[in-house]
ZAGUMAR-695811 format. One record per residue (C-alpha): residue in one letter; z, y, x. Coordinates in steps of 0.1 Angstrom, whole numbers, plus 5000, padded with zeros to 4 digits. Each point is the difference from the previous one (the first is absolute). Last residue first. Example, Ala and Ser with C-alpha at 12.3 -4.5 7.8 and 13.67 -1.06 7.14 Angstrom:
s507149895137 a500749664986 
END
This chain:
r428745913075 q503050084978 q499850084963 l503149804994 r498349804972 w496949955021 k502049915031 r501849744979 v496849864986 s498549975035 r503149825014 e500049764970 l496349925003 y500349935038 d503149784992 a497949804975 g497449905025 h497450145023 t498549795028 d497249804982 q497649995029 q496350075007 w499850294975 a501750245023 a497549945028 a496850054979 f501550284980 n500950215030 a501250324982 s498450325011 g501350195030 s501350354996 r503550005016 p499250275025 r499449915036 r502350075029 d501549655005 a496549855002 p498950245027 l497350244988 h496749985018 d498250335007 f497550124974 r496249945004 i498050314997 r496950154984 m499750365009 p499550354986 v500450265028 t503050185015 v502449824977 g502850144977 e497750264984 g497749754983 v498749655003 v501549655007 v498049694992 a502349705000 e500649665015 q503149785000 s498449744977 r496250025003 l497850274986 s497049874980 p500450204968 l500750325019 v497049975024 s497550204979 l502450294998 l499750075037 s496750184994 r502050244980 a501750145031 n497850295009 e500150134965 p503750014997 l501649734979 a501750084966 r496949944979 s499549675018 v503549894991 f499350024963 d496749815004 q501849735020 d502849984974 q497449974972 d498149735018 n503149795006 g500049815033 l502250245021 r501249885034 l502250265017 s499450374997 f502450225020 l499350354987 t501150325017 g500150354984 c501449894967 q499550294975 s497149824984 l502349724990 i501950264977 s496950134983 e498649654996 d503049884980 l500249645010 e498449714981 s496949995022 p502449965030 r501049664988 q502049815027 t502350305006 v502150185026 l500450384999 c501650175030 l501350354994 s501450285022 v502650264992 g500350285026 y500150294976 k496550145002 r498649645004 g501649904967 e498050234978 k497149804986 a501149645008 i503750084995 r499250164967 s497949704989 i502949775008 a502450204978 r497550044972 k499249635000 t503749924999 s500650254972 s497049884980 f501249644997 a496749824995 g499349784971 e496750164992 d499550285025 k496849875015 r499350025037 p503449855007 i502650185021 y503249794997 r498749644996 h496950065021 a502350085029 e501149645004 e501950115031 c500950375004 v501050105035 l501750345001 l500050165035 v502650275006 p499850315023 v503550175001 a499850354987 q501250275024 g497150255000 e501050154967 a503549894990 s499949694978 w499150064963 l496549845002 n501249745024 f502649884975 d497650044971 f497449765015 t502449715008 m501850064967 r496849974980 c498949685017 i503449834997 v500650124964 s496549894989 v500449665016 v503349954982 v498450114967 d497149755005 v502649725006 i501850074967 e498549764975 s499149765027 p503749945010 v500550065037 g500149675019 s496750025018 l500450375007 d501249965036 m500050365013 i499649955038 t501450305019 l498650035035 p501350215030 k503149785005 g501750085033 s502450264984 v497150194985 p502150294988 i498550064975 r498449674991 l498050134969 v501549754976 r503549985014 s500450375007 l498550104967 v502449784981 e503050135020 t498950364995 m499849944962 s503549854998 d501550274978 r502749814983 v500349824967 l502849754993 l499749754972 g497349815019 s496749864988 f496650114988 m497650005030 f500949715023 s501649844969 f496749964983 r499849625001 k503750004990 d499250114965 s503050194986 s498950355009 m496449944990 s501049874965 e502550284994 l497450265009 r497449824977 s502449994971 k500950375004 l496350095000 r499349794970 l503050144981 f498950365006 p496449924989 a501249834968 s502450274989 r497550204978 d501049814968 p503550145004 k498850354991 d502250305010 l500149895036 r502850155020 g501649675007 l496949875017 a500050305024 a503649905009 d499049645005 i497250105023 t502450215020 r502549715001 v497349775013 l499150255027 e503650035010 s500349625002 l497150005024 r501950245022 y498250275019 p498550045035 v497450285003 p496449915010 s498350284982 d497249894977 v501450164968 t500250325019 l502950185018 a499550305022 l502850204983 r502349705000 v499449935036 d500950365009 d503049984977 d501649705017 s500249625000 a498049954969 s501649744977 k500350214968 k496450135005 k498849655006 v501749874968 e498350274979 m496649975015 l500149624996 a501050024964 d497250254991 r497349795017 l501349674985 i499950144965 a496550135005 i498849665014 q501749814973 s498250214973 q496749945017 q500849635000 d500650004963 a496750184994 k498249745021 d501649704984 g503449855011 e501149845032 r499450075037 v501650345009 l502749925026 v498349905032 t496750194996 v501950314987 m502349995030 e496949995023 e498550304982 f503250195002 n500549955038 l502049715012 l502750065027 w502750004972 y499349634995 p501549905033 l497849825026 y502249765019 l498349695013 n502149735016 s499449704978 p496950164984 d498250005034 v500150235031 v499149875034 e500850245028 a497549915027 v500149995038 g502149685006 p497449754988 f496850174989 a497749724987 q502749814981 s500450304976 y496350044993 e499049764971 n502550074973 h497350014973 p500050374988 d500650155035 l500050384999 l500350105037 v501850325010 v499450105037 h501950255021 g499349985037 c502650015028 p498649705019 n496650165004 a497949775023 g501449684985 l500150184966 i496250065002 a499149655012 q502449824976 l498750214971 i496349925008 l500749635005 t502149984968 v497350184979 t497349775015 c502149694993 s500550114964 k496350074996 g498949665015 s496849914980 g502049764977 t499450224969 t497150245006 g500350295023 l500950365003 v502550185022 a500150374993 m501050305021 h501550354998 k498950315020 s503350065019 l500449635008 l496749905015 d499450345016 n503450005016 t499949645012 q496549985014 v498949644995 f498949785030 a497749705004 p500149825034 i496949915019 s500049645015 s499049854966 e496650175000 q498049994967 h503149974977 l501950275019 h503649945008 g503450024982 i502650244988 k500650225030 v501950324994 c499050375004 h501350345011 a496950225007 s497849935030 p498249734981 k499549665017 a496349955005 y497949864972 v496850185009 l500649985038 a501149634999 i496849924980 d497950185025 d501649825029 k499449664982 e496350084997 a498450164970 l496749844988 y497150245007 v497850214978 a497050185015 a498950344985 g496749984982 l501050264974 t502650235014 p503749935004 q502350254983 t501850285019 s503450124989 v501249664987 g503449954984 r503149845014 e500750055037 f500049765028 r501250135034 p498250015033 s502050185027 s497450175024 a497450034972 e502350224979 d499550305022 g496250024992 t497849704993 t500649644990 l501850054967 v501349684985 e499049954963 g501149914965 m499749744973 m496349974991 d499349744973 i497149785011 q497649814977 a498349725019 f496349904995 k498049685007 h496250014997 d498149714985 t496849925020 q500049644990 a499350094963 a496650155009 a499650384999 g498850224972 p503250204999 m502449885028 p502349734987 n503750084995 m503149845015 a503450154994 m503250095018 s503150194989 g502850225013 i499349995037 v502650245014 g499450335018 y500550175033 v498250315013 t499950075038 s499750375006 q498150305012 f496249925000 t500649714976 t500949645007 m500549714976 k502949764996 v500849684980 l503249854987 m499649674981 g501149974964 v496949834988 r498449805028 p497750075030 a499249685021 t502249955030 a501549674988 a496449874994 q499249874966 g497850284988 d496849805005 g498950255027 m501850334993 v499450155034 e496349915002 n499550094964 s501350355007 l501850164971 l498750304981 c503150214996 t500850214969 l502650275005 e502650124975 p502250325004 g497350224984 d496949794996 v498249935033 a497249745001 v498149805026 i502749975027 r499149755026 g501049645008 i502449775018 p499650205031 v500449815033 n502650145024 a502849804986 m497949684999 
END
């Protein structure tokens, strides 16, 4: 069968070829060797062997012919070639792109196992194995570490398609080969801590320390300015700006810092001093009816300081410069055997979680920005539920978070900051940010809008793979972009039960078979609720 052509080229349109399939080879289409969508095929030219993937198939009647003379066609997307002449012929190597296109009438053959192994060969660059090819389970699938990380990536898939397991597998493979990595994972649902035993620093509200003075001005405004009408809030913002500048100047460690100071500078200061400064400005008012903005700011500051839910940010009578300690813990510098920081955001109050994400993202970028040139430590930031922070529409979005992630997407490569976006609704993501992701892991996507959105992000020679997205099985994905040598459909390696994220759905059928929860269960849950402990 390998030496029998499945058809001949009858049309050439840029990177796409049309093949008239042989009725003898096709038969009734039920044979295991019959051509199918997704299969690798090859054609020969005078100087190369060209490889492509069957993207679609159709049956059309010949004009003026009887119905039984239907012709079968396959649309082929060219992927690359192996040169068969010159110096390259002695050591065949697959290369992306096609220098010489097949001519009309050229025979088309199904690729053999050796061809598949050549096209999907292990890259010469540093790489890690994450699974095997869908069409040939004996051939491993690799991703190139540097291209994957330096040019950003995205993991896309509907709920239940296996995004969390995919992220876990990729990180385990990369960190297994690179034990001194630096990864920050934003975990909104407390899924990942059990998947990385012994190699992750898990940070949650019970041990998180993110002092208020690390917040920039926009973040402080988001936290403190919440009440009053628009005019009143503008007054609060002006008051807060003046007060912050004053207390930061007083608290600056030396004259050099004082001269470079801005309202965004991360300079430690006492919260009580900020309240006194606002009080002093209130005392200078000549009209008492203008006191409302001052009183609202003071009330909010006192409320945040006394609320235990915000103790990780607004607590402590003593103020010290702990910025290096915070950065050390978040960015894993030094690594100390734990290359991953999992930021468990599930217990962070919803009214401030966006601010926490903004601070983490901004600090990650700014630290590398201000590090000595050529000495910045490469960092990977993994953003779960990315559509929450970088939505396509700005309504309800926290602009500081979106701006911080956007800056990493657009400028992070220059400073060694990589981004991994994870979402079940890619159509709700900001398209300009997703377009910066050089590698896409597309799991099952059933929504038409999401498929259309992803299709615009796929390279031309990979769009034929779009048709399989709704039918992908669990543990399967289409991978395209800089991190792989060619677009491919893969099946991920199996994750042991004790190395999987906590992302399973509730088993209603099993749980509803017995009445096992009583009053003690309610009492424990209520107590945890009151203590704000999970």
